[in-house]
BALOBA-1460 file (C-alpha; in Angstrom, 3 decimals):
// residues 163
<rec num="1" residu="x" x="-45.036" y="130.631" z="-319.546"/>
<rec num="2" residu="x" x="-41.706" y="132.233" z="-318.669"/>
<rec num="3" residu="x" x="-40.762" y="132.093" z="-314.973"/>
<rec num="4" residu="x" x="-40.330" y="135.860" z="-315.069"/>
<rec num="5" residu="x" x="-44.076" y="136.171" z="-314.468"/>
<rec num="6" residu="x" x="-44.224" y="134.173" z="-311.252"/>
<rec num="7" residu="x" x="-42.468" y="136.576" z="-308.935"/>
<rec num="8" residu="x" x="-43.447" y="139.911" z="-307.490"/>
<rec num="9" residu="x" x="-41.466" y="142.673" z="-309.150"/>
<rec num="10" residu="x" x="-40.734" y="145.902" z="-307.368"/>
<rec num="11" residu="x" x="-39.289" y="148.657" z="-309.474"/>
<rec num="12" residu="x" x="-35.859" y="149.929" z="-308.581"/>
<rec num="13" residu="x" x="-36.703" y="153.502" z="-309.602"/>
<rec num="14" residu="x" x="-40.189" y="154.252" z="-310.908"/>
<rec num="15" residu="x" x="-42.606" y="153.169" z="-313.578"/>
<rec num="16" residu="x" x="-42.237" y="154.989" z="-316.865"/>
<rec num="17" residu="x" x="-45.142" y="157.303" z="-317.610"/>
<rec num="18" residu="x" x="-47.647" y="156.525" z="-320.362"/>
<rec num="19" residu="x" x="-46.017" y="159.263" z="-322.443"/>
<rec num="20" residu="x" x="-42.553" y="157.758" z="-321.970"/>
<rec num="21" residu="x" x="-43.861" y="154.285" z="-322.813"/>
<rec num="22" residu="x" x="-45.469" y="155.637" z="-325.980"/>
<rec num="23" residu="x" x="-42.142" y="157.190" z="-327.014"/>
<rec num="24" residu="x" x="-40.405" y="153.869" z="-326.340"/>
<rec num="25" residu="x" x="-43.026" y="151.665" z="-327.984"/>
<rec num="26" residu="x" x="-40.588" y="149.959" z="-330.370"/>
<rec num="27" residu="x" x="-38.118" y="149.221" z="-327.567"/>
<rec num="28" residu="x" x="-40.929" y="147.927" z="-325.344"/>
<rec num="29" residu="x" x="-42.169" y="145.567" z="-328.062"/>
<rec num="30" residu="x" x="-38.635" y="144.221" z="-328.466"/>
<rec num="31" residu="x" x="-38.332" y="143.815" z="-324.685"/>
<rec num="32" residu="x" x="-41.620" y="141.893" z="-324.470"/>
<rec num="33" residu="x" x="-40.632" y="139.598" z="-327.349"/>
<rec num="34" residu="x" x="-37.191" y="139.023" z="-325.819"/>
<rec num="35" residu="x" x="-38.959" y="137.908" z="-322.651"/>
<rec num="36" residu="x" x="-41.039" y="135.320" z="-324.486"/>
<rec num="37" residu="x" x="-44.261" y="137.194" z="-325.223"/>
<rec num="38" residu="x" x="-45.487" y="137.943" z="-328.700"/>
<rec num="39" residu="x" x="-48.147" y="140.510" z="-329.565"/>
<rec num="40" residu="x" x="-51.206" y="138.297" z="-328.978"/>
<rec num="41" residu="x" x="-49.772" y="136.876" z="-325.747"/>
<rec num="42" residu="x" x="-48.994" y="140.388" z="-324.487"/>
<rec num="43" residu="x" x="-52.535" y="141.557" z="-325.246"/>
<rec num="44" residu="x" x="-54.012" y="138.585" z="-323.343"/>
<rec num="45" residu="x" x="-51.651" y="139.135" z="-320.407"/>
<rec num="46" residu="x" x="-52.450" y="142.843" z="-320.332"/>
<rec num="47" residu="x" x="-56.207" y="142.188" z="-320.483"/>
<rec num="48" residu="x" x="-56.493" y="139.141" z="-318.203"/>
<rec num="49" residu="x" x="-53.574" y="139.608" z="-315.802"/>
<rec num="50" residu="x" x="-52.976" y="143.351" z="-315.383"/>
<rec num="51" residu="x" x="-50.755" y="142.852" z="-312.324"/>
<rec num="52" residu="x" x="-48.428" y="140.593" z="-314.288"/>
<rec num="53" residu="x" x="-48.458" y="143.045" z="-317.191"/>
<rec num="54" residu="x" x="-47.530" y="145.829" z="-314.775"/>
<rec num="55" residu="x" x="-44.594" y="143.726" z="-313.569"/>
<rec num="56" residu="x" x="-43.337" y="143.534" z="-317.153"/>
<rec num="57" residu="x" x="-43.689" y="147.310" z="-317.508"/>
<rec num="58" residu="x" x="-41.800" y="147.700" z="-314.213"/>
<rec num="59" residu="x" x="-38.965" y="145.520" z="-315.435"/>
<rec num="60" residu="x" x="-38.799" y="147.490" z="-318.684"/>
<rec num="61" residu="x" x="-38.839" y="150.766" z="-316.737"/>
<rec num="62" residu="x" x="-35.851" y="149.628" z="-314.681"/>
<rec num="63" residu="x" x="-33.912" y="148.597" z="-317.792"/>
<rec num="64" residu="x" x="-34.523" y="151.944" z="-319.490"/>
<rec num="65" residu="x" x="-33.814" y="154.096" z="-316.434"/>
<rec num="66" residu="x" x="-30.676" y="152.107" z="-315.620"/>
<rec num="67" residu="x" x="-29.454" y="152.822" z="-319.149"/>
<rec num="68" residu="x" x="-30.254" y="156.551" z="-318.817"/>
<rec num="69" residu="x" x="-28.605" y="156.851" z="-315.402"/>
<rec num="70" residu="x" x="-25.546" y="154.874" z="-316.510"/>
<rec num="71" residu="x" x="-25.047" y="157.405" z="-319.319"/>
<rec num="72" residu="x" x="-25.517" y="160.371" z="-316.966"/>
<rec num="73" residu="x" x="-22.259" y="162.069" z="-316.048"/>
<rec num="74" residu="x" x="-23.305" y="165.527" z="-314.820"/>
<rec num="75" residu="x" x="-26.230" y="166.840" z="-312.778"/>
<rec num="76" residu="x" x="-26.976" y="170.269" z="-311.333"/>
<rec num="77" residu="x" x="-29.328" y="171.187" z="-308.521"/>
<rec num="78" residu="x" x="-30.290" y="174.844" z="-308.265"/>
<rec num="79" residu="x" x="-32.332" y="176.546" z="-305.553"/>
<rec num="80" residu="x" x="-32.787" y="180.174" z="-304.525"/>
<rec num="81" residu="x" x="-29.530" y="180.290" z="-302.577"/>
<rec num="82" residu="x" x="-27.554" y="177.146" z="-303.465"/>
<rec num="83" residu="x" x="-26.166" y="175.500" z="-306.563"/>
<rec num="84" residu="x" x="-24.606" y="172.064" z="-306.584"/>
<rec num="85" residu="x" x="-23.058" y="170.369" z="-309.562"/>
<rec num="86" residu="x" x="-22.195" y="166.693" z="-309.606"/>
<rec num="87" residu="x" x="-19.822" y="164.682" z="-311.766"/>
<rec num="88" residu="x" x="-20.376" y="160.932" z="-311.716"/>
<rec num="89" residu="x" x="-17.669" y="158.477" z="-312.693"/>
<rec num="90" residu="x" x="-17.951" y="154.694" z="-312.470"/>
<rec num="91" residu="x" x="-16.828" y="154.649" z="-308.839"/>
<rec num="92" residu="x" x="-17.048" y="158.187" z="-307.454"/>
<rec num="93" residu="x" x="-19.215" y="161.289" z="-307.354"/>
<rec num="94" residu="x" x="-17.640" y="164.729" z="-307.110"/>
<rec num="95" residu="x" x="-19.802" y="167.620" z="-305.931"/>
<rec num="96" residu="x" x="-19.009" y="171.312" z="-306.120"/>
<rec num="97" residu="x" x="-21.342" y="173.511" z="-304.119"/>
<rec num="98" residu="x" x="-21.951" y="177.231" z="-304.104"/>
<rec num="99" residu="x" x="-23.929" y="178.827" z="-301.303"/>
<rec num="100" residu="x" x="-25.057" y="182.351" z="-302.083"/>
<rec num="101" residu="x" x="-24.694" y="184.773" z="-299.209"/>
<rec num="102" residu="x" x="-26.076" y="187.806" z="-301.036"/>
<rec num="103" residu="x" x="-29.357" y="189.612" z="-300.538"/>
<rec num="104" residu="x" x="-31.181" y="188.456" z="-303.634"/>
<rec num="105" residu="x" x="-31.910" y="185.053" z="-305.095"/>
<rec num="106" residu="x" x="-29.850" y="183.181" z="-307.661"/>
<rec num="107" residu="x" x="-31.584" y="183.617" z="-311.033"/>
<rec num="108" residu="x" x="-32.266" y="180.736" z="-313.376"/>
<rec num="109" residu="x" x="-31.351" y="182.736" z="-316.482"/>
<rec num="110" residu="x" x="-27.815" y="183.968" z="-317.026"/>
<rec num="111" residu="x" x="-26.481" y="181.762" z="-314.252"/>
<rec num="112" residu="x" x="-22.807" y="181.770" z="-315.280"/>
<rec num="113" residu="x" x="-22.737" y="185.555" z="-315.614"/>
<rec num="114" residu="x" x="-24.493" y="185.955" z="-312.267"/>
<rec num="115" residu="x" x="-21.927" y="183.731" z="-310.562"/>
<rec num="116" residu="x" x="-18.998" y="185.568" z="-312.185"/>
<rec num="117" residu="x" x="-20.453" y="188.981" z="-311.246"/>
<rec num="118" residu="x" x="-21.149" y="187.934" z="-307.655"/>
<rec num="119" residu="x" x="-18.366" y="185.440" z="-306.927"/>
<rec num="120" residu="x" x="-17.377" y="187.217" z="-303.694"/>
<rec num="121" residu="x" x="-20.847" y="186.518" z="-302.301"/>
<rec num="122" residu="x" x="-20.541" y="182.730" z="-302.742"/>
<rec num="123" residu="x" x="-19.143" y="180.206" z="-300.327"/>
<rec num="124" residu="x" x="-17.576" y="177.485" z="-302.513"/>
<rec num="125" residu="x" x="-16.903" y="173.937" z="-301.333"/>
<rec num="126" residu="x" x="-16.096" y="170.569" z="-302.846"/>
<rec num="127" residu="x" x="-16.685" y="166.993" z="-301.728"/>
<rec num="128" residu="x" x="-16.431" y="163.521" z="-303.201"/>
<rec num="129" residu="x" x="-17.977" y="160.191" z="-302.413"/>
<rec num="130" residu="x" x="-16.934" y="156.701" z="-303.438"/>
<rec num="131" residu="x" x="-19.625" y="154.142" z="-304.178"/>
<rec num="132" residu="x" x="-20.017" y="150.766" z="-305.756"/>
<rec num="133" residu="x" x="-21.598" y="150.268" z="-309.166"/>
<rec num="134" residu="x" x="-25.056" y="149.437" z="-307.757"/>
<rec num="135" residu="x" x="-25.272" y="152.658" z="-305.742"/>
<rec num="136" residu="x" x="-24.222" y="155.024" z="-308.526"/>
<rec num="137" residu="x" x="-27.516" y="154.969" z="-310.406"/>
<rec num="138" residu="x" x="-29.541" y="155.067" z="-307.189"/>
<rec num="139" residu="x" x="-27.646" y="158.210" z="-306.154"/>
<rec num="140" residu="x" x="-28.425" y="159.802" z="-309.516"/>
<rec num="141" residu="x" x="-32.086" y="158.818" z="-309.261"/>
<rec num="142" residu="x" x="-32.376" y="160.315" z="-305.765"/>
<rec num="143" residu="x" x="-30.913" y="163.605" z="-306.978"/>
<rec num="144" residu="x" x="-33.207" y="163.711" z="-310.018"/>
<rec num="145" residu="x" x="-36.227" y="163.036" z="-307.797"/>
<rec num="146" residu="x" x="-35.175" y="166.036" z="-305.719"/>
<rec num="147" residu="x" x="-34.966" y="168.364" z="-308.694"/>
<rec num="148" residu="x" x="-31.473" y="167.900" z="-310.142"/>
<rec num="149" residu="x" x="-31.221" y="168.173" z="-313.902"/>
<rec num="150" residu="x" x="-28.817" y="166.712" z="-316.400"/>
<rec num="151" residu="x" x="-26.206" y="169.195" z="-317.654"/>
<rec num="152" residu="x" x="-23.158" y="168.946" z="-319.861"/>
<rec num="153" residu="x" x="-19.475" y="168.988" z="-318.977"/>
<rec num="154" residu="x" x="-19.068" y="172.740" z="-319.551"/>
<rec num="155" residu="x" x="-20.963" y="173.407" z="-316.308"/>
<rec num="156" residu="x" x="-18.673" y="171.176" z="-314.292"/>
<rec num="157" residu="x" x="-15.588" y="172.761" z="-315.875"/>
<rec num="158" residu="x" x="-16.961" y="176.220" z="-315.044"/>
<rec num="159" residu="x" x="-17.552" y="175.268" z="-311.411"/>
<rec num="160" residu="x" x="-14.135" y="173.542" z="-311.200"/>
<rec num="161" residu="x" x="-12.416" y="176.743" z="-312.256"/>
<rec num="162" residu="x" x="-14.028" y="178.533" z="-309.308"/>
<rec num="163" residu="x" x="-12.451" y="176.223" z="-306.712"/>
């Protein structure tokens, strides 16, 4: 048996959900085969050694989430009175923040128009942070866990024009 199964595996991020695993069934089968287990062996491992099977799922989860986070370039976090947008490069994160100092809350719909119409009521600030390659994806994961969502470059360009 492959030595991969003789150590305790802790996931770097989180285990994929059953729904996510179902969507990635083909990739998971390839991963299991690449790690020396064929269909029958996987079924036996899953049935007779569920902890070891969970370790394999944990390893697969880390591979998939690392790939997703490596491809992530922009995130936005939006609350009732703050918006932060992040741009991630290989070695640095740039954050542009807007704190709303108005009387009502920032809406989720029509966000760009709301910002344009109320720009005088926002405090705008910018910061950057250098990190090494290993920390980049962990930073992204922490933000996603706290409610940040992936956005495209147009959002970062919009926020950049405000500063």
